Each structure stands twice: as structure tokens, then as C-alpha cells.
C-alpha positions, 0 to 999 in steps of 0.5 A: 501761588501763596506767599512761602513761610519762613518759620522762626523757631529756637529757645528763648534768648537766642535772638528771635525777635531781633532777627525777625525785626531786621527782616521786616524793617520794622522794631514793632513788626505785629502791628500794621495799619490797613486803610479802613481797617486796623488789625493785629499781625505777629507775622510780616512779610519782607523780600530777599532776590525778588522772593516775597515770602512771609516769616513769623516769630516764635516764642522760646521753645523749653521742652522739657519737664512740660505741664499739663493744660490748666491754670493755677490758684483762682484761675491763674495761669501758671508759668508752666502753663505759658511755657506749654501754650508757648510750645503749641504756639511754636509747633504750629508755627513750624506745620505751617511754615515751607522752611524753618529757621532754627536759630541758636546762640554762638554766645553760649554754645551747644546746650541740651534745650537745643538738642530737644528742639532739634530732633521735633524739626528732624521729625517734621520733615520740613527744610531746616536751616541752622543760625547761629547768631551772635556771632559778633566776633571770629572766635564766635564764628569758628565755635559755631561748628560746634552746631553741626553736632545738631544733625541739621546740615551747615550751621551758618553763623550770622549776627541779627544785631550787626547784619553779618550773614544774613545775606548768605542765610537769606539766599539760603532760604529763598532757595529751600523755598518750594518752586511754582509750578506752571499752570498747563491750563489757560489761566482764564479758565481756571477759577479758584474760589476760597470759603473764609469766615469765623467758626460757626457761620456755615461755610461748610454747610455751604460747601455741601450745598453748593456741591450738592447742587453742580454737576461733574465733580472731579476729586477731593484732594489735599490742598496745600494749605495746611487744614485746607480741602481743595474741591475740584469741578467743572462749571458750565456757563450757557448752553449749547455751542454757547457753552464755557467750561470753567475748572472751578477749585474751591477752597474750603478753610478753617474759621478764624475765631474770636479773640479771647474764646481760644487759647492765647497764641492759635488765632495768630496761626489760623490767620496764617492759613486763612492769608494763604487760602486768600493768596491761592484764590481768585474770588474770596466767599466772606461768609459771616453770621445775619444774626451777629451782623459783621464783627472785627474779625469779619472786617480783618479778613476783608482787609487780608483779601484787600491786601491781596488784591482778590475779588470778594462776595461777601454772603449774609448766612443765616439771613431765614433767622432775621425778623425782617420788614419792607426795609430789613434787606435795605438797612442791612446792606446800607450797615455793612457799606459803611462797616466795609467802606474801605472795599465799597465795590464789594457785592452781597448775597444773603441766604439760608445755607441750611435751607437751600435759600438763594444757596444757588446765587453764590457761586454764579456771583463769585464767577461773575467777580472772577470775570470782572478781574479778567477784563479788558478796557481797549485803550480807545475806550480808555482814553475817551473816558479819561478825557471826558471826566478830565473835561467835566472835572480838571484835576487840583494844580498849582498856579503855573503848573496845571496837571496834564493827563496824556493817556492811558492803557491797561497793563494787566488783569487779575485784578485790573491795572490801569496806567496813567501818563501825566505831566507830574504823577506826583501832582495827581490828589489821592482825592482825584484818583478815587474819582478816576477810579469811579468813573472807570467802575460806573463805565465798565463795572468791575464788579467785586474786584480791586483795581489798581491806579498806576499813575507815572511822569512823562514828557509829551512829545509834541 
């Protein structure tokens, strides 16, 4: 189930960005550093009452007197063009959102622009919550009743600056989010695979090639992610009595375009679409163009996959167009691993979707990663490995206070999660955690999937 999305909309200067920053807890919430990759974000995640959700900040909507697409003299972007683009960005955010927070200004009062925006929101058929911001005094809170005239329900007087009534507002937001529906089938038999990547790398051709080779197509139905189609089919592994049937969902997504080749702002919402597809998936097929190599945008997407703790297979398409010698694939793989050093467990497949070369390897690779994500290690095996690893390479310790490992256990799957009990969890260095992860992977595999290591302090009872 992807995180629900809240879009904050309204006319300019009503306090949308201030409220966004308060929710996210950062003054500059559009930039975030991730291990191994840096990417721009115009959205952020927050949590209220145990519900984690994504918040989108939008530019001020001005609906009257909108200009046609175009630029001024010598390619100069006119003020009207900026207004048009800002409106398009906000409308895209509305389309992507599960709930819309319509922010108005209690200090200025109801305006014609508020009424125009309300008309747009009524046609969206999304839950809309009206927040009358800047209600810093009792008089303004009482005057907020005039926003009932918008016909969008009870306005909530708030002050993002002084955090007045924001809790009540967030209670209503969380209550309006769609409820997760439980799956009736065993989760182990369901595998969701998302195809993501930039435009024109061959995702659609690959999807068609995969489906053309598979059997028992069940149905094509609209997915819960906009601009994505979920294709359901049965995948049968093995033969006879040993055969296992999986319910596979392929999630196709629109490509994320490169910066500079699109109108400003469109990129940000294609990222939202792709992120929601990744959140729904167990395994992500990141498709790249072999002739262009891995780009910054590809590493950005890989960063999203890492952040969501999903399995990943890097599909290098158009391999038929690459001039090759005996070392090409080894050199190419080494370069990819260097660029994706923050996910060293990633697996690769080199294909030509156009000519069907090695396309039959893609789905088995994804299914292998999916099974690795559900792998369980017995407590006995795990503790034997930990003891051998610690004996071979003891953790660095301060004089007089040695780090001791008592025992370990696997706590969860999807992704595999291990808990280590020590006498001082904070003293376990990052490099030693990486060492233990490498030992786990060397012994048990976990191909293509992240694994989580949790360290807890516990007093050892003799």
C-alpha cells in the first residue's frame, strides 16, 4: 500500500509553504540528502497518529486571465506563462493527491480567487479540507465562518506560524485518507513488480515482450497509481507436484523525464507517480538505455528504491546497439557497480527488448529477488554465523568496555530484518555493521534486496 498523498493548494501568499515546512519539520524541505545520491524533492513525508503520508507543496493558483502556452520576446518567459505553468503544476498535484488541503487566508478574507479555486476542487471529486490560515486572533477565528460560502464543508481556523489548531486539522486529514484493504490471498504468493525508468528506454516494449512470453493472462485493470496500468497474471515455477503458482502484478509507469527537457514542475509530479509505484512493489525493474549508460536520473530512481527498502533488478536495455569486445560486459558492469555503490547488492540483466534477446531472463530475475526478500534464517544458523564473524574480526572497543554480542534473531521479512542484542548498541561502529551485513549476504545470499540490521542494548543475564 503506497503512502497516501496530501496536496496543499490555494492562491498565492496564504501560507502554504510555511505550513508545508511545519509538517515536514524543515525550513528547506525541497532538498534531501540520501546515502550515495542527492536529489531534489518538492514533497516530503510526515507522520500523524501513526500514519505516514506524503505532502506536496504547490505554487499559488491564479485562474483568471490565463495565457496560452508560449514565451515573450527572445524566448523570455512572461509572467502570464509562469502563472499558467504554476496552475498546471497545482492541477497535477490535485490529480495525484488522495486528500486536498485548500488553504485560504483568514486575515484577508474570502476572495474571488478562492471561489474560482473551490470550483476546480469540486470537480476533482477528492476529499477537500478547508484551512483558514493566519487565524492568529479570536476575531480572525470567528471571521473564518465566511469560508462556509465555498461549499466545501467546515473551514478549520489555523495558524501555521503559531501552530494553532494544526492537530485538529491533521486529525481530519488522516481520517479522510483511503483505508488499506487486507489481501485475502497469502502474501507469500503475491508478487508486485514495477517497471520504472526514463522515457524511451524501452519499458513498454519490455512489458509487451514479457507478457507475450507468459501464460494465463488474467486481466488488465487500472492501477491505484494514476497513469499506471496493473497487469495481473499467474507465474508458474517448477513442474508437476513441485510447481508453485504466484499471483504476479506488473505495474507499468510513465517515464521520468530528464531535467531541462520539460516544463518546470512537471518532473516533480512524475516523480510522485513513480514513487507510489515503487511503494506498492516488492521488486523494481529499473530499465536504462545501454547506449546512454546510467544517468543522474537513474541513480535518483535507485535512491527511491533504496529509501523504500524494495528489491531491485537493473535491466540494461538496447544492449544490441552497444559495440562489444570480450571485455565489454565486464567493464560495463564494473562501471554500473561504481555508479550504484550505495546499493551493492543490485543484480543486472542485459537485454534487447526490440529483438527479444534475453527478455526471458528478466521475470525469473525479479522472482528470484522477490523470494530472497521472504527468506528466513533460523536463529541457530544466524547465531553460529555471528559468533564466527565476531571471533574472526572482533568489533572495535574502548579500553575497559568491550562490545559483546549476546545473540541475534530475524524479526521480519520484506525486507529481511535482523535484530542484534549487545551490551552497548551505540558502540557498534557503522563499518562493523557493514561487515556483519556482508557476512550475512555471503552466507545466505539476499540477492537484489536490502536487509535491515537493528542493534539493541540488553543487559546479559548470567
